[in-house]
C-alpha positions, -999 to 999 in steps of 0.1 A, spaced: 390 405 -245 399 369 -251 369 349 -238 383 318 -222 350 305 -210 337 306 -246 367 292 -263 371 264 -238 337 250 -229 319 217 -223 343 188 -221 373 209 -226 367 226 -192 372 193 -175 403 191 -153 432 167 -155 436 147 -123 471 133 -125 492 142 -156 527 134 -167 542 164 -149 526 155 -116 537 119 -118 572 130 -126 572 153 -96 560 125 -74 586 102 -88 614 127 -81 603 131 -45 601 93 -40 635 89 -56 651 114 -33 635 97 -3 649 64 -14 684 80 -18 681 95 16 672 61 31 702 45 13 725 72 28 711 66 63 716 29 58 753 34 48 760 59 76 746 35 102 773 10 93 801 35 98 821 34 130 804 53 158 832 78 162 829 90 126 793 103 128 770 121 151 748 93 162 722 116 178 718 137 147 717 107 124 689 92 146 669 125 144 673 126 106 662 89 103 631 96 124 623 128 103 628 107 72 602 82 84 578 110 91 583 123 55 577 89 41 544 86 60 533 120 48 542 113 12 524 79 12 493 93 28 491 121 4 496 98 -26 469 75 -12 446 105 -11 454 114 -47 446 78 -58 412 83 -42 408 115 -63 392 147 -50 368 133 -24 395 111 -9 419 140 -7 393 163 10 385 135 35 422 130 42 427 167 50 395 166 71 409 138 93 442 156 96 424 188 107 403 169 132 434 153 148 454 186 147 426 205 164 424 178 191 462 182 198 458 220 199 429 219 224 446 193 246 476 215 251 456 236 276 431 223 301 394 229 294 365 235 318 332 218 319 316 249 304 337 244 272 326 209 265 294 217 245 312 243 225 339 218 217 313 193 206 300 218 180 336 227 170 346 190 164 314 175 151 297 204 133 320 231 122 350 209 112 330 184 90 308 212 76 339 231 65 352 202 45 318 193 31 316 228 17 351 226 3 342 192 -13 311 207 -29 333 230 -50 338 266 -59 300 273 -60 302 273 -22 333 294 -18 312 322 -3 301 298 25 333 279 33 353 312 34 329 326 60 315 298 81 343 296 106 358 331 107 324 347 110 297 323 123 321 300 142 339 330 159 306 344 170 291 310 181 319 298 203 320 326 229 282 327 229 279 290 236 306 292 263 287 321 279 255 301 280 273 276 302 274 301 330 311 298 337 329 331 334 363 321 347 390 329 321 362 334 296 383 354 271 412 330 273 390 299 268 370 314 239 401 327 222 419 294 225 391 274 209 385 300 182 422 302 172 425 264 172 395 261 148 408 289 126 443 275 122 438 237 123 406 236 103 398 268 84 433 276 72 443 240 63 410 235 44 424 258 17 449 232 7 423 207 -8 403 237 -20 430 241 -47 416 210 -64 385 227 -76 400 258 -92 398 262 -130 432 277 -137 447 297 -165 483 302 -175 504 327 -195 528 300 -208 531 298 -246 500 286 -264 500 255 -286 510 256 -322 487 271 -348 458 250 -358 455 231 -325 443 237 -290 446 220 -256 422 194 -244 416 181 -209 441 153 -215 468 177 -222 471 167 -259 467 187 -291 438 183 -314 438 195 -351 403 208 -347 398 245 -349 379 261 -320 349 283 -328 356 319 -335 333 346 -321 335 384 -320 354 383 -287 381 362 -303 387 380 -336 414 402 -320 429 374 -300 467 371 -302 482 347 -327 487 311 -316 522 306 -301 523 340 -285 522 344 -247 485 348 -241 462 337 -213 446 303 -218 432 275 -197 459 254 -180 456 217 -189 478 206 -160 469 188 -127 454 206 -97 466 176 -76 501 184 -88 496 220 -77 486 208 -42 516 186 -41 538 215 -51 524 235 -22 531 207 3 565 200 -11 576 237 -10 564 239 26 584 208 37 615 218 18 613 253 34 614 237 68 643 215 59 663 242 42 658 266 71 669 239 96 700 230 75 711 266 69 705 274 106 728 245 116 755 255 91 756 293 95 731 302 122 743 326 148 717 354 153 686 339 169 654 356 158 633 352 190 652 333 217 622 332 240 601 316 213 624 292 194 661 292 201 669 272 170 655 296 144 681 321 132 681 349 106 708 330 86 685 299 85 655 320 76 671 338 47 691 308 35 660 286 36 637 311 19 663 317 -9 669 279 -15 632 272 -15 626 299 -40 653 285 -63 639 249 -61 603 262 -66 615 281 -97 631 250 -111 598 231 -107 578 257 -126 569 231 -152 546 213 -128 525 245 -122 505 270 -142 532 296 -133 559 311 -154 595 311 -141 592 344 -122 557 336 -110 569 303 -96 597 321 -79 573 346 -63 549 319 -52 578 298 -37 591 328 -18 557 336 -3 552 299 6 585 298 24 578 330 44 544 319 54 557 285 64 582 302 87 554 323 102 534 291 109 563 274 126 571 304 148 534 308 158 531 272 169 565 275 188 550 305 206 519 286 215 539 256 228 562 279 248 532 297 263 517 263 274 550 249 285 550 218 262 578 206 239 556 189 213 519 189 205 516 151 204 533 118 196 513 103 167 540 108 140 571 91 152 602 113 147 585 146 146 561 148 176 524 155 167 504 160 136 501 198 144 539 200 145 540 187 109 512 209 94 517 242 112 536 256 82 510 243 57 482 259 78 497 294 73 509 289 37 477 272 23 452 301 25 477 327 11 487 304 -17 451 296 -25 439 332 -26 469 344 -48 463 315 -72 426 321 -73 430 358 -78 457 357 -105 453 323 -122 417 313 -119 388 320 -143 363 316 -113 
């Protein structure tokens, strides 16, 4: 078998942080946001009777929220891996706070909540930041040890009223807002491979994404390797930060496309008692459109065309599942939004619910099929 770890070792195993493809993707997104801002500016100067003022205002507020998310994410990228992990840690902390405050707590929950906010949440992101060597820990700390600790700590308070409800609420909040979201920055530490065409004969890829005329060492495992230029597995010299941005972008586009298709063609509501605005037409239209866009952006990922299509399809479906789940939680608690921090789109949790469901599935598929680790 072709030994990737042998052929690409030492300095060549170093990852690119931001490459040309990632910067191009960021530029495209910023350009589209600017165009959208210009369109809103023009529409605001039209006579009031020609436009739907309420819909334009909602779109303007959503646009501001997207700008805020994009700027914060880019700022995290500029601070490199540690900054990005810290950024997601802060977002998790705030989202968990919103989740917990949706339902009242009792005095017996307070010490368990202290451990959840100030021990398990930072510990999860510390383990993610330490890298893939600690994957066994950060993949188990919350779903195993946290899920066992929370009910035990609440039981020690001596308050048994609504014990199962209280324990489940805190455990689910920790699982969704912290554990699931932490898989997004965990993408930054994966060493990825690709099946895209290899470089031309006599050269090989380096960490900067350029070609070197040097000939890599040949060993017994490599004698039967496919000829250069053929489709063979090799280390991906792209940007993991770009892959993370691809995930976030696909999730946000999925939400937008499902909303738009639902407004244009939506008639059959999926679950009226959960969310009256989500329709089957919006779901299928949004998933299909997201899959097409994700396929067109294959060049920013280690995926081939059909692989990018499959990944985008899965992201869109999981994003829908996250949105529906949070809608069910809000309907159960009788609240319209989880918070008011992000102007134009309620709370932080309202913005990341889709990412929370898409991130762990995307991470595990990428790690299983495209990682040498």
